[in-house]
N, C-alpha and C positions, 0 to 999 in steps of 0.2 A: 302684253298679251290681251286680246280683246275678250269680252264676255258676251256670250249669246244670251239674249233676254227672253223671258217667257212672253207668250202671246197674250194680249189683253183679253178680258172676258167678253162674251158676246154683247154687242151693242155699243162697244167702246171704240171701234176702229175709226169711225168718222170723227169722234170727239177728240181723239188724241192728236190730231194734226192742227189744232188751233193755235198753238204756240203760247208763249208767255205774254202777259199784258205789257204795254210799253212803260218804261220808267216814268214816274211822275203822274201816271194816270190814276184814277180812283181805284182803290183796291190794290195798290202797288204791292208786289210780293205775293206769297202764297199763304193764305190764312184759312180759318175755318170755313169761310164762305166761298173759297175757291172752287170752281167747277172743274170738270175734267178738261174742258177746253182751255183752262188756264195752265195746264201742265205742258211742259215742252214735249215736242214729238220725241218718242223713244225709238232710236234706230235698232236694227236687228242685232248689232254688236257695238260695244263701246270700249274704247281703249282706256287705260288707267288715267290718262290726263283728263279725260272727259268725265270719269266716274265720280270724282269728288264734287264738282258743282251740281251734277245731276242728282247725286245722293242727297245733297243738302235740300234741294227742292222736294224730293220725294219724302224725306224724313219729316219735313214740315207738313206735307200733305198727309202723311200717315198719322200724325198726331191729331189731325182733325177728323179722321175717319172712325167709324164705329167698328170695334174689333168683332170679328166673326162674319163680316160681310164679304162678298166676293171681291169688291173693290179693295178692301183692306188686305185681303190675301194676295191680290195681284200686285199691289204696291210693295208689300213686304217681300214677296218672292223676287220682284225686280231688284230690290235693294240687296238681297242676298246674292243674286247673280252679279250685280255691279261690284260688290266688295269681296268676292272670292279671292282676289289677289291678296287681300289682307290675311286671309286664312293661310294661303300658300306661303306667304312671307313668315308668319308665325310658326308654321309647321316646319319650315326649313331649319329652324334652330334646333329641332329634335331629330334631324336626319341621321345622327349617329346611333340612335336607339335601334333596338332589334325589331320593334313593332313595324308592320308595313306602313309606308307613308300614306297609303290610301285610308287606313284606319285613323291615322293622326289627323288628316285633312277632314275626315267626316266628323271627328270630335270637335275640331276647330270650327266647323260650320255650325255646330250646335251653339258654340260660344258666340258666333256672329249673330245668330238669330236672337239669343238672349240680349246681346248688346243693342240690336235694333228695337227690341221690345222695351228696353229700359231707357233708351236715349230720350232726353228732353231737349228739343231745339231751343226752347226759351232760355236755357241757361247760358247760351252763347259759346259753349265749348265746341271744338271741332269733333266730328264723329270719329275720325281716325284715331285721335289721341284717347278717346273713350273706348273704342272697340278693341284696340290691340291688347290692352291689359286683360280685358274680359275673355278674349279668345285664348291668350296665353294661359290665363288662369284655368280655363276649362281643360286645356291639354295637360297642364301639370296635374290637375285633379285626376285625370284619366290615368296618368302614369302612377300616381300615388295609390289609387284605389284598385286599379285593374291589372297592372302589369307585374305584380308580385307573383313569383312562382309558387310561393307558400303564403297563404293568407295570415297576416299578423295584425294585431290591433293597431288602430290609427296612432295611438300614443307612441308605439314603437316605430312606426313608419316615420313620424315626425322627429323622433329621437335619432333615427339613423341619419336624417338630413342634417340635423344639428351636429352630430358627431363628425360627419364628413367635413363640414365647414370648420369646426373647431380643430380638427386634425390638421387641415391645411394651414390654418392661421398660426397655430402653436408651433408647427414644424418650421415655419419661416421665422418665427420670433425666437425660438429656442435653439434652432440648429440641429435638432434631433427629434426622433419620433416621440411624441408626448406619451407620458405614462397614464395609467388609468386615473390616478389621483389628480394629475394636471388637467385631464379632460373633465373630470367631475367638478373641479374647482371652476373651470371656465364656463361650464353649462349650469352650475349651481344645482347639481343633482348628486346623488350618492354614487359611490364607486360600484355598488351592486347594480344600479340602474345603467351605468355605462357598460358593464359586462353584458347585461341583458340586451342592450341596444346593439352591441357588436355581434352577439349571437343571432339576433333577429335579422341583421343585415345579410346573413348568409342565405336567408330565404328569398331575397330579391330576384336572384337569377339562378337557374338550375342548369346543370350540365348533363347532356345526353349520355346515357350509359354506353352508347355505341360510338361516342366521340373518341378520336385518337388521343392518346395521352400526351404526345409531344413529337415534334419532328425529329429530335435527336435521340429519342428513346426507342428501343426495340420492342417496347411493350405494345400489346394490342389495345383494344377498347378498354375503357375504364372498368366495365363490368368484370373483366378478367382479373382485376386487381382488388376487387371487393372480397371481403371475407365471407365464407359460407359455413354452414354448420357441418362439422366433421363427424361422420357416423362412428368413428373410432372412439370418440369421447364416451358414447353410450356403452360401447363394448368394455372400455376400461372400468366404468362404474359397475357394470354387471360382474366383471371378474373380481373386483374388490369386494363386492357383496357375497360372491360365492366362496371366497377364500375361507372365512370362518366356518361356513357350512360344510365344506369338504373336510376341513380339519377335524370336525366333530364325528366323521364317519369312522367305522372300524377299519382295520388294516385290509380285510378282504374286499370290502366295498371300494376302498380307494384303489386297490389293485385292479378291480374290474373296470373302474373308470379310466385308469391309466392305459390299460391294454386296449380298451375300446376307442378312446378318443385321442390318445397321444400316439399309440402304436398302430392304430387303425386295424386291429384284428377283428375277424368275424366272431360271432358268438360261439361257433363250433371250435374255432382256434383257441378262444379264451377257455372254453370247457376243457380242452386237452391240456392246457397249461395248469389249470387249477384242479383237475381231476373231477370235473362236474359235467353233467349232461348239457347239451345246448339248450334244452327247454328250461333247465334250472337256471342257467345263466340269464336267459331272457326274462324270467320272472324276477330274479335279483336286480337286473339292470332297470327294469320298469319300476320296481319299488324304490331304488336309489334316486332315479330321476324325479319321481313323484315327490319324495321328501325334499329334494333340493328346490323344486318349483314352489312347494308350500312354504319353505323357508324364505325364498325370494319375495313371495307375495306378502308374507308377514312383515318383512323388513321394509316394504314400501308403505 
């Protein structure tokens, strides 16, 4: 796949076509004194096979330029475009993650820029072998720090990774799922820390409340299976609190409550049963309810 390269800054178009000096000539190679005319012509697009030698020339040139100048920015941007294939290669290792690949490539590009800034051509190492670990490390830091559904301390994030590796290794060695004690012994931590790490691992990925429970289950979304507060609990508590208060009433008051709220009689019908006027029953009922409310308030 070819890379489209940025246009040079104003005043460089004529200089970029001078080509490299011949081998063996004075000033052979690209060093601090190399002018723009000593740089190879940059085509509008470059394939991966041509990107490596051209990157080597530009990296040497970049080391001789002053950071912050237009020429420095142009050379660095050109290096970024030339080596985007490294970013895509590193990002492909994380294609199974849920994060959009566009975001992963963007993070990897940040790693590529860091690699370009830190690379020293005088050490003699190849840029590809230097840049790939830097790009991959930047992507891994992104997943470690930004992709958790619930934010947990970095100590627990790293413990989760260690637990996963220890779990796989011990399961192969022992032939069974390792116990908490075995994991703690392998990682040289306490069993309490292992339990804490396992709980923290639950915060890495979250499940939507609208997600289906399973293909074979007749259940609806997860939200339908979550517990909710039952208003009947409050009713039971209030009835338990009322029980001793009602028991303390005299027989007539208990009879009025029974006829009114259990049998659902009107005040006039209660008066006929007890030989009282409807007005008298109303006053008695109001007084009984007031005493019960006061007793409930005192109990709280």
